[in-house]
CHARMM internal coordinates of N, CA and C (Angstrom, degrees):
IC EDIT
DIST 1 N 1 CA 1.4579
DIST 1 CA 1 C 1.5286
ANGL 1 N 1 CA 1 C 111.62
DIST 1 C 2 N 1.3085
ANGL 1 CA 1 C 2 N 117.69
DIHE 1 N 1 CA 1 C 2 N -36.10
DIST 2 N 2 CA 1.4613
ANGL 1 C 2 N 2 CA 120.66
DIHE 1 CA 1 C 2 N 2 CA -179.03
DIST 2 CA 2 C 1.5217
ANGL 2 N 2 CA 2 C 111.38
DIHE 1 C 2 N 2 CA 2 C -61.28
DIST 2 C 3 N 1.3321
ANGL 2 CA 2 C 3 N 116.91
DIHE 2 N 2 CA 2 C 3 N -35.34
DIST 3 N 3 CA 1.4559
ANGL 2 C 3 N 3 CA 120.69
DIHE 2 CA 2 C 3 N 3 CA -179.58
DIST 3 CA 3 C 1.5198
ANGL 3 N 3 CA 3 C 110.81
DIHE 2 C 3 N 3 CA 3 C -59.84
DIST 3 C 4 N 1.3055
ANGL 3 CA 3 C 4 N 117.28
DIHE 3 N 3 CA 3 C 4 N -42.45
DIST 4 N 4 CA 1.4586
ANGL 3 C 4 N 4 CA 121.63
DIHE 3 CA 3 C 4 N 4 CA 179.94
DIST 4 CA 4 C 1.5249
ANGL 4 N 4 CA 4 C 110.11
DIHE 3 C 4 N 4 CA 4 C -61.98
DIST 4 C 5 N 1.3004
ANGL 4 CA 4 C 5 N 117.16
DIHE 4 N 4 CA 4 C 5 N -41.80
DIST 5 N 5 CA 1.4623
ANGL 4 C 5 N 5 CA 121.33
DIHE 4 CA 4 C 5 N 5 CA -179.85
DIST 5 CA 5 C 1.5282
ANGL 5 N 5 CA 5 C 110.32
DIHE 4 C 5 N 5 CA 5 C -64.94
DIST 5 C 6 N 1.3290
ANGL 5 CA 5 C 6 N 117.52
DIHE 5 N 5 CA 5 C 6 N -43.53
DIST 6 N 6 CA 1.4616
ANGL 5 C 6 N 6 CA 121.03
DIHE 5 CA 5 C 6 N 6 CA -179.84
DIST 6 CA 6 C 1.5219
ANGL 6 N 6 CA 6 C 110.49
DIHE 5 C 6 N 6 CA 6 C -64.27
DIST 6 C 7 N 1.3333
ANGL 6 CA 6 C 7 N 116.67
DIHE 6 N 6 CA 6 C 7 N -43.93
DIST 7 N 7 CA 1.4636
ANGL 6 C 7 N 7 CA 120.20
DIHE 6 CA 6 C 7 N 7 CA 178.43
DIST 7 CA 7 C 1.5175
ANGL 7 N 7 CA 7 C 110.79
DIHE 6 C 7 N 7 CA 7 C -56.20
DIST 7 C 8 N 1.3233
ANGL 7 CA 7 C 8 N 115.56
DIHE 7 N 7 CA 7 C 8 N -47.90
DIST 8 N 8 CA 1.4644
ANGL 7 C 8 N 8 CA 121.07
DIHE 7 CA 7 C 8 N 8 CA -178.22
DIST 8 CA 8 C 1.5299
ANGL 8 N 8 CA 8 C 110.47
DIHE 7 C 8 N 8 CA 8 C -65.44
DIST 8 C 9 N 1.3178
ANGL 8 CA 8 C 9 N 117.25
DIHE 8 N 8 CA 8 C 9 N -39.10
DIST 9 N 9 CA 1.4591
ANGL 8 C 9 N 9 CA 120.49
DIHE 8 CA 8 C 9 N 9 CA -179.17
DIST 9 CA 9 C 1.5231
ANGL 9 N 9 CA 9 C 111.80
DIHE 8 C 9 N 9 CA 9 C -65.08
DIST 9 C 10 N 1.3174
ANGL 9 CA 9 C 10 N 116.63
DIHE 9 N 9 CA 9 C 10 N -41.88
DIST 10 N 10 CA 1.4682
ANGL 9 C 10 N 10 CA 119.43
DIHE 9 CA 9 C 10 N 10 CA 178.65
DIST 10 CA 10 C 1.5220
ANGL 10 N 10 CA 10 C 109.85
DIHE 9 C 10 N 10 CA 10 C -58.38
DIST 10 C 11 N 1.3318
ANGL 10 CA 10 C 11 N 116.05
DIHE 10 N 10 CA 10 C 11 N -49.59
DIST 11 N 11 CA 1.4626
ANGL 10 C 11 N 11 CA 120.49
DIHE 10 CA 10 C 11 N 11 CA -178.88
DIST 11 CA 11 C 1.5283
ANGL 11 N 11 CA 11 C 111.56
DIHE 10 C 11 N 11 CA 11 C -64.37
DIST 11 C 12 N 1.3235
ANGL 11 CA 11 C 12 N 117.14
DIHE 11 N 11 CA 11 C 12 N -44.47
DIST 12 N 12 CA 1.4684
ANGL 11 C 12 N 12 CA 120.58
DIHE 11 CA 11 C 12 N 12 CA -178.59
DIST 12 CA 12 C 1.5231
ANGL 12 N 12 CA 12 C 112.02
DIHE 11 C 12 N 12 CA 12 C -63.78
DIST 12 C 13 N 1.3144
ANGL 12 CA 12 C 13 N 117.05
DIHE 12 N 12 CA 12 C 13 N -45.38
DIST 13 N 13 CA 1.4625
ANGL 12 C 13 N 13 CA 120.33
DIHE 12 CA 12 C 13 N 13 CA -179.49
DIST 13 CA 13 C 1.5216
ANGL 13 N 13 CA 13 C 111.68
DIHE 12 C 13 N 13 CA 13 C -65.88
DIST 13 C 14 N 1.3340
ANGL 13 CA 13 C 14 N 116.33
DIHE 13 N 13 CA 13 C 14 N -38.59
DIST 14 N 14 CA 1.4590
ANGL 13 C 14 N 14 CA 119.98
DIHE 13 CA 13 C 14 N 14 CA 178.10
DIST 14 CA 14 C 1.5285
ANGL 14 N 14 CA 14 C 110.23
DIHE 13 C 14 N 14 CA 14 C -62.90
DIST 14 C 15 N 1.3142
ANGL 14 CA 14 C 15 N 116.44
DIHE 14 N 14 CA 14 C 15 N -44.34
DIST 15 N 15 CA 1.4723
ANGL 14 C 15 N 15 CA 120.25
DIHE 14 CA 14 C 15 N 15 CA 179.63
DIST 15 CA 15 C 1.5274
ANGL 15 N 15 CA 15 C 111.64
DIHE 14 C 15 N 15 CA 15 C -65.89
DIST 15 C 16 N 1.3387
ANGL 15 CA 15 C 16 N 117.45
DIHE 15 N 15 CA 15 C 16 N -39.48
DIST 16 N 16 CA 1.4687
ANGL 15 C 16 N 16 CA 120.56
DIHE 15 CA 15 C 16 N 16 CA 178.28
DIST 16 CA 16 C 1.5225
ANGL 16 N 16 CA 16 C 111.56
DIHE 15 C 16 N 16 CA 16 C -61.71
DIST 16 C 17 N 1.3314
ANGL 16 CA 16 C 17 N 115.87
DIHE 16 N 16 CA 16 C 17 N -35.46
DIST 17 N 17 CA 1.4677
ANGL 16 C 17 N 17 CA 120.36
DIHE 16 CA 16 C 17 N 17 CA 177.77
DIST 17 CA 17 C 1.5199
ANGL 17 N 17 CA 17 C 111.88
DIHE 16 C 17 N 17 CA 17 C -76.69
DIST 17 C 18 N 1.3353
ANGL 17 CA 17 C 18 N 116.23
DIHE 17 N 17 CA 17 C 18 N -14.00
DIST 18 N 18 CA 1.4559
ANGL 17 C 18 N 18 CA 120.43
DIHE 17 CA 17 C 18 N 18 CA 178.47
DIST 18 CA 18 C 1.5125
ANGL 18 N 18 CA 18 C 113.89
DIHE 17 C 18 N 18 CA 18 C 73.73
DIST 18 C 19 N 1.3388
ANGL 18 CA 18 C 19 N 116.19
DIHE 18 N 18 CA 18 C 19 N 32.41
DIST 19 N 19 CA 1.4555
ANGL 18 C 19 N 19 CA 119.08
DIHE 18 CA 18 C 19 N 19 CA 179.04
DIST 19 CA 19 C 1.5319
ANGL 19 N 19 CA 19 C 110.00
DIHE 18 C 19 N 19 CA 19 C -114.59
DIST 19 C 20 N 1.3097
ANGL 19 CA 19 C 20 N 115.07
DIHE 19 N 19 CA 19 C 20 N 155.80
DIST 20 N 20 CA 1.4571
ANGL 19 C 20 N 20 CA 121.10
DIHE 19 CA 19 C 20 N 20 CA 179.45
DIST 20 CA 20 C 1.5288
ANGL 20 N 20 CA 20 C 109.84
DIHE 19 C 20 N 20 CA 20 C -85.05
DIST 20 C 21 N 1.3195
ANGL 20 CA 20 C 21 N 114.72
DIHE 20 N 20 CA 20 C 21 N 168.16
DIST 21 N 21 CA 1.4600
ANGL 20 C 21 N 21 CA 119.27
DIHE 20 CA 20 C 21 N 21 CA 174.64
DIST 21 CA 21 C 1.5267
ANGL 21 N 21 CA 21 C 109.99
DIHE 20 C 21 N 21 CA 21 C -61.35
DIST 21 C 22 N 1.3053
ANGL 21 CA 21 C 22 N 116.72
DIHE 21 N 21 CA 21 C 22 N -38.09
DIST 22 N 22 CA 1.4669
ANGL 21 C 22 N 22 CA 121.11
DIHE 21 CA 21 C 22 N 22 CA 179.53
DIST 22 CA 22 C 1.5274
ANGL 22 N 22 CA 22 C 110.78
DIHE 21 C 22 N 22 CA 22 C -62.79
DIST 22 C 23 N 1.3287
ANGL 22 CA 22 C 23 N 117.68
DIHE 22 N 22 CA 22 C 23 N -44.02
DIST 23 N 23 CA 1.4614
ANGL 22 C 23 N 23 CA 120.96
DIHE 22 CA 22 C 23 N 23 CA 179.99
DIST 23 CA 23 C 1.5302
ANGL 23 N 23 CA 23 C 110.91
DIHE 22 C 23 N 23 CA 23 C -64.51
DIST 23 C 24 N 1.3229
ANGL 23 CA 23 C 24 N 116.66
DIHE 23 N 23 CA 23 C 24 N -40.77
DIST 24 N 24 CA 1.4635
ANGL 23 C 24 N 24 CA 119.98
DIHE 23 CA 23 C 24 N 24 CA 177.35
DIST 24 CA 24 C 1.5261
ANGL 24 N 24 CA 24 C 110.26
DIHE 23 C 24 N 24 CA 24 C -64.20
DIST 24 C 25 N 1.3174
ANGL 24 CA 24 C 25 N 116.33
DIHE 24 N 24 CA 24 C 25 N -41.15
DIST 25 N 25 CA 1.4602
ANGL 24 C 25 N 25 CA 121.00
DIHE 24 CA 24 C 25 N 25 CA 179.53
DIST 25 CA 25 C 1.5221
ANGL 25 N 25 CA 25 C 111.28
DIHE 24 C 25 N 25 CA 25 C -60.76
DIST 25 C 26 N 1.3167
ANGL 25 CA 25 C 26 N 116.97
DIHE 25 N 25 CA 25 C 26 N -44.85
DIST 26 N 26 CA 1.4700
ANGL 25 C 26 N 26 CA 121.06
DIHE 25 CA 25 C 26 N 26 CA 179.27
DIST 26 CA 26 C 1.5309
ANGL 26 N 26 CA 26 C 109.84
DIHE 25 C 26 N 26 CA 26 C -62.76
DIST 26 C 27 N 1.3229
ANGL 26 CA 26 C 27 N 117.05
DIHE 26 N 26 CA 26 C 27 N -43.70
DIST 27 N 27 CA 1.4663
ANGL 26 C 27 N 27 CA 120.97
DIHE 26 CA 26 C 27 N 27 CA -179.03
DIST 27 CA 27 C 1.5318
ANGL 27 N 27 CA 27 C 111.82
DIHE 26 C 27 N 27 CA 27 C -63.88
DIST 27 C 28 N 1.3311
ANGL 27 CA 27 C 28 N 116.65
DIHE 27 N 27 CA 27 C 28 N -30.76
DIST 28 N 28 CA 1.4611
ANGL 27 C 28 N 28 CA 120.96
DIHE 27 CA 27 C 28 N 28 CA -178.15
DIST 28 CA 28 C 1.5264
ANGL 28 N 28 CA 28 C 112.74
DIHE 27 C 28 N 28 CA 28 C -99.45
DIST 28 C 29 N 1.3386
ANGL 28 CA 28 C 29 N 115.98
DIHE 28 N 28 CA 28 C 29 N 1.13
DIST 29 N 29 CA 1.4641
ANGL 28 C 29 N 29 CA 121.96
DIHE 28 CA 28 C 29 N 29 CA 179.24
DIST 29 CA 29 C 1.5306
ANGL 29 N 29 CA 29 C 112.12
DIHE 28 C 29 N 29 CA 29 C 58.58
DIST 29 C 30 N 1.3425
ANGL 29 CA 29 C 30 N 115.24
DIHE 29 N 29 CA 29 C 30 N 44.23
DIST 30 N 30 CA 1.4652
ANGL 29 C 30 N 30 CA 122.28
DIHE 29 CA 29 C 30 N 30 CA 174.58
DIST 30 CA 30 C 1.5210
ANGL 30 N 30 CA 30 C 107.85
DIHE 29 C 30 N 30 CA 30 C -130.92
DIST 30 C 31 N 1.3183
ANGL 30 CA 30 C 31 N 116.86
DIHE 30 N 30 CA 30 C 31 N 174.91
DIST 31 N 31 CA 1.4671
ANGL 30 C 31 N 31 CA 119.81
DIHE 30 CA 30 C 31 N 31 CA 178.84
DIST 31 CA 31 C 1.5282
ANGL 31 N 31 CA 31 C 110.29
DIHE 30 C 31 N 31 CA 31 C -81.84
DIST 31 C 32 N 1.3210
ANGL 31 CA 31 C 32 N 115.82
DIHE 31 N 31 CA 31 C 32 N 156.49
DIST 32 N 32 CA 1.4605
ANGL 31 C 32 N 32 CA 119.71
DIHE 31 CA 31 C 32 N 32 CA 176.79
DIST 32 CA 32 C 1.5278
ANGL 32 N 32 CA 32 C 110.14
DIHE 31 C 32 N 32 CA 32 C -66.16
DIST 32 C 33 N 1.3308
ANGL 32 CA 32 C 33 N 117.15
DIHE 32 N 32 CA 32 C 33 N -27.02
DIST 33 N 33 CA 1.4542
ANGL 32 C 33 N 33 CA 121.06
DIHE 32 CA 32 C 33 N 33 CA 176.23
DIST 33 CA 33 C 1.5303
ANGL 33 N 33 CA 33 C 110.55
DIHE 32 C 33 N 33 CA 33 C -65.10
DIST 33 C 34 N 1.3255
ANGL 33 CA 33 C 34 N 117.32
DIHE 33 N 33 CA 33 C 34 N -35.43
DIST 34 N 34 CA 1.4679
ANGL 33 C 34 N 34 CA 121.16
DIHE 33 CA 33 C 34 N 34 CA 177.69
DIST 34 CA 34 C 1.5219
ANGL 34 N 34 CA 34 C 110.04
DIHE 33 C 34 N 34 CA 34 C -63.64
DIST 34 C 35 N 1.3171
ANGL 34 CA 34 C 35 N 117.19
DIHE 34 N 34 CA 34 C 35 N -44.77
DIST 35 N 35 CA 1.4612
ANGL 34 C 35 N 35 CA 121.10
DIHE 34 CA 34 C 35 N 35 CA 179.51
DIST 35 CA 35 C 1.5265
ANGL 35 N 35 CA 35 C 109.38
DIHE 34 C 35 N 35 CA 35 C -62.38
DIST 35 C 36 N 1.3064
ANGL 35 CA 35 C 36 N 117.21
DIHE 35 N 35 CA 35 C 36 N -42.97
DIST 36 N 36 CA 1.4564
ANGL 35 C 36 N 36 CA 121.41
DIHE 35 CA 35 C 36 N 36 CA 178.25
DIST 36 CA 36 C 1.5293
ANGL 36 N 36 CA 36 C 110.77
DIHE 35 C 36 N 36 CA 36 C -59.63
DIST 36 C 37 N 1.3066
ANGL 36 CA 36 C 37 N 116.83
DIHE 36 N 36 CA 36 C 37 N -43.27
DIST 37 N 37 CA 1.4712
ANGL 36 C 37 N 37 CA 120.90
DIHE 36 CA 36 C 37 N 37 CA 179.04
DIST 37 CA 37 C 1.5198
ANGL 37 N 37 CA 37 C 110.90
DIHE 36 C 37 N 37 CA 37 C -64.65
DIST 37 C 38 N 1.3182
ANGL 37 CA 37 C 38 N 117.50
DIHE 37 N 37 CA 37 C 38 N -40.69
DIST 38 N 38 CA 1.4714
ANGL 37 C 38 N 38 CA 120.33
DIHE 37 CA 37 C 38 N 38 CA 178.80
DIST 38 CA 38 C 1.5264
ANGL 38 N 38 CA 38 C 109.42
DIHE 37 C 38 N 38 CA 38 C -60.04
DIST 38 C 39 N 1.3236
ANGL 38 CA 38 C 39 N 115.84
DIHE 38 N 38 CA 38 C 39 N -46.31
DIST 39 N 39 CA 1.4607
ANGL 38 C 39 N 39 CA 120.60
DIHE 38 CA 38 C 39 N 39 CA -175.68
DIST 39 CA 39 C 1.5259
ANGL 39 N 39 CA 39 C 112.33
DIHE 38 C 39 N 39 CA 39 C -70.46
DIST 39 C 40 N 1.3232
ANGL 39 CA 39 C 40 N 116.90
DIHE 39 N 39 CA 39 C 40 N -26.37
DIST 40 N 40 CA 1.4631
ANGL 39 C 40 N 40 CA 119.54
DIHE 39 CA 39 C 40 N 40 CA 179.91
DIST 40 CA 40 C 1.5223
ANGL 40 N 40 CA 40 C 111.96
DIHE 39 C 40 N 40 CA 40 C -94.64
DIST 40 C 41 N 1.3117
ANGL 40 CA 40 C 41 N 117.09
DIHE 40 N 40 CA 40 C 41 N -3.44
DIST 41 N 41 CA 1.4554
ANGL 40 C 41 N 41 CA 120.94
DIHE 40 CA 40 C 41 N 41 CA 176.61
DIST 41 CA 41 C 1.5103
ANGL 41 N 41 CA 41 C 114.95
DIHE 40 C 41 N 41 CA 41 C 81.75
DIST 41 C 42 N 1.3188
ANGL 41 CA 41 C 42 N 116.12
DIHE 41 N 41 CA 41 C 42 N 18.44
DIST 42 N 42 CA 1.4770
ANGL 41 C 42 N 42 CA 120.03
DIHE 41 CA 41 C 42 N 42 CA -179.95
DIST 42 CA 42 C 1.5166
ANGL 42 N 42 CA 42 C 109.00
DIHE 41 C 42 N 42 CA 42 C -84.46
END
COOR INIT
IC SEED 1 N 1 CA 1 C
IC BUILD
């Protein structure tokens, strides 16, 4: 259950900041595909 909450929080916080998955990926030095996987729970 915690995984679902974390996935949702990542997406919600990113949207509140008004940044794209790509921008978050660059800031964290990961791929945009990684951010997408985090948000989808993969």
